[in-house]
Structures are given as structure tokens and as C-alpha cells.
C-alpha positions in Angstrom: -13.9 -6.9 -4.4 -16.5 -5.1 -2.2 -15.0 -5.3 1.2 -11.8 -3.9 2.5 -10.6 -4.3 6.1 -8.1 -1.5 6.9 -6.3 -1.5 10.2 -4.6 1.8 10.9 -2.0 2.2 13.7 -0.8 5.8 14.3 2.4 5.7 16.3 2.7 9.4 16.1 0.2 12.2 15.9 -0.8 12.4 12.2 -3.6 14.9 11.7 -4.5 15.9 8.1 -6.9 18.3 6.5 -8.7 15.3 4.9 -10.4 12.3 6.4 -7.6 9.7 6.7 -9.5 6.4 6.9 -12.0 7.1 4.1 -9.4 8.6 1.8 -6.9 5.7 2.3 -9.8 3.2 2.0 -10.9 4.8 -1.3 -7.4 4.6 -2.7 -7.0 0.9 -1.7 -10.4 0.0 -3.1 -9.8 1.7 -6.4 -6.4 0.0 -6.8 -7.7 -3.4 -5.9 -10.7 -2.9 -8.3 -8.3 -1.8 -11.0 -6.1 -4.8 -10.5 -9.1 -7.2 -10.4 -8.8 -8.5 -6.9 -11.7 -11.0 -6.6 -11.6 -11.2 -2.8 -12.4 -9.1 0.2 -9.0 -7.9 1.4 -7.3 -6.9 4.6 -4.4 -4.5 4.8 -2.6 -3.0 7.8 -1.3 0.6 7.7 1.3 1.9 10.2 1.8 5.7 10.3 5.1 6.4 12.0 8.2 8.5 12.3 11.6 8.4 10.6 13.3 6.6 13.6 10.9 3.7 13.5 10.8 3.3 9.7 14.6 3.5 9.7 14.7 0.7 12.3 12.3 -1.4 10.2 14.3 -0.7 7.0 17.5 -1.8 8.7 16.0 -4.9 10.3 14.1 -6.1 7.2 16.1 -4.8 4.3 19.6 -4.2 5.7 19.4 -0.5 4.7 20.2 1.8 7.6 18.3 4.9 6.7 14.8 6.3 6.9 12.6 5.9 3.9 9.1 7.1 2.9 7.3 3.8 2.7 7.9 0.1 3.3 5.7 -2.8 2.0 5.5 -6.2 3.7 3.6 -8.5 1.4 1.9 -11.5 2.9 1.2 -13.3 -0.4 3.6 -14.4 -3.1 2.2 -13.8 -6.5 3.5 -15.7 -9.5 3.0 -12.6 -11.6 1.8 -9.1 -10.5 -1.9 -9.2 -9.6 -2.2 -12.8 -10.6 -4.8 -13.6 -7.9 -5.5 -17.0 -9.5 -2.0 -18.1 -8.6 -2.9 -17.9 -4.9 -5.2 -21.0 -5.3 -8.5 -21.4 -3.6 -9.5 -20.5 0.0 -8.0 -23.7 1.3 -4.7 -23.1 -0.4 -4.6 -19.5 0.9 -5.5 -20.7 4.4 -2.6 -23.2 4.4 -0.3 -20.3 3.2 -1.5 -18.1 6.1 -3.0 -15.5 3.8 -6.7 -16.2 4.3 -8.7 -15.1 7.3 -11.5 -17.7 7.5 -13.4 -15.7 10.2 -13.5 -12.5 8.0 -13.4 -14.4 4.7 -10.7 -12.1 3.5 -7.3 -12.2 1.7 -4.5 -10.9 4.0 -2.4 -8.8 1.6 0.2 -7.4 4.1 1.4 -4.3 5.8 2.2 -0.8 4.7 4.4 1.4 6.8 4.6 5.2 6.0 6.8 7.9 7.5 4.6 10.9 8.2 7.7 13.3 8.3 8.5 12.0 4.8 4.9 12.6 3.6 5.1 16.2 4.7 8.6 16.8 3.4 7.9 15.2 0.0 4.6 17.0 -0.4 6.5 20.3 0.1 9.4 19.3 -2.1 7.1 18.2 -5.0 4.7 21.1 -4.5 1.5 19.2 -3.9 -0.7 18.4 -1.0 0.0 15.9 1.8 -3.2 14.1 0.7 -1.7 13.5 -2.8 1.6 12.4 -1.3 0.0 10.0 1.2 -2.3 8.6 -1.5 0.6 8.1 -3.9 2.6 6.2 -1.2 -0.4 4.0 -0.3 -1.0 3.2 -4.0 2.7 2.5 -4.6 2.9 0.2 -1.6 -0.4 -1.6 -2.5 1.1 -2.4 -5.9 4.1 -3.9 -4.1 1.8 -6.0 -1.9 0.2 -7.6 -5.0 3.5 -8.4 -6.7 4.6 -5.3 -8.7 8.1 -4.1 -8.5 10.3 -1.4 -10.1 13.7 -3.0 -10.4 13.9 -2.4 -14.2 12.9 0.6 -16.3 10.0 -1.4 -17.8 8.7 -2.5 -14.4 9.0 1.1 -13.1 7.1 2.5 -16.1 4.3 0.0 -15.5 4.0 0.9 -11.8 4.1 4.6 -12.6 1.4 4.4 -15.1 -0.8 2.3 -12.7 -0.2 4.7 -9.8 -1.1 7.8 -11.9 -4.3 6.1 -13.3 -5.5 5.0 -9.9 -5.0 8.5 -8.4 -6.5 10.2 -11.5 -9.6 8.0 -11.4 -10.1 9.3 -7.8 -9.4 12.9 -8.8 -6.2 13.1 -6.8 -3.8 15.0 -8.9 -0.8 17.2 -8.4 -2.1 20.7 -7.5 
């Protein structure tokens, strides 16, 4: 997977002390490489506030509270990161997850609450960069079929998240 198309929508001012686009792109590329994604991919990232993420959480999940991150997968995987289960380009096109103009797999949308990024970074004693990258990694894993409903699933996700971030040198300060 060489190409990544990342669409970023900032609904609120979200300035950081690191380059947002290149940092997020590096995290997504590393995660997709680690998971063996054989296609160019497209992901949309919305950076917003607690009010909007609460509304999205209520509308799409029936949970009336703000949260740190939401994932809206476009594809349905038979098993986590089982890209073969998506079929060929024709199958993906008929499922609405292939962009024939870009030649890319549409993985879905990530929504992150910037106030939560800042608060959790302070709470956990690490940088906003580390927190944002963690949430992006966590969400990308959801987009490709991972979940954490059981202890075993949670352990798998946690191990993958930490490896992806460690491979990029993004650790807890």
C-alpha cells in the first residue's frame, strides 16, 4: 500500500506543535502496512468539539455523551484486516467501497474530539501528538474490522496500537 488519500476537516481551530497532516498520514500508512492492506486507501478525518461528537454519538450509537473518537467503517470485513474478503475491485465497486477514479479503497471516517485529545494527554501525562496518534491508530483498526468487546480482542488491539506507535517512535513521554 503506497498511496493514502487523507481528507481532513477541521470544524474547530486545532493547532498543534507538530505537523498534523504528515503525522496522521504516517500513522495511517504504518498501520495499513502493518495490517497488510494491498490497496491505496482513502480515509476521512474530522477534528471537532465535544458538542458535535456527542451529537454524532447520540445519532449513530444511541449514546448521549461526548467521546474521544468515533469510527465509521465503510467496508465490512469477514475477519479483522481480511482484505481478501472484500473481493476484487468490481466487488468493492458494487459495495460502494472502491473509488474507480482514484483507484482506492474507501475505508471510512474517523471523528476525533480535540478537547478530549487535550484533556486525555494531560490526564495520561503525555503529549497531544501521542494522544492524537493513539486515537487515529485505534480508529483505523476499527475501520478494518478490529474490535475490543472481549478481553482477548482488547488485548489484540492494544498490542497492535502500541507496536504501530512504537515503530514510528511515538511513545509515552
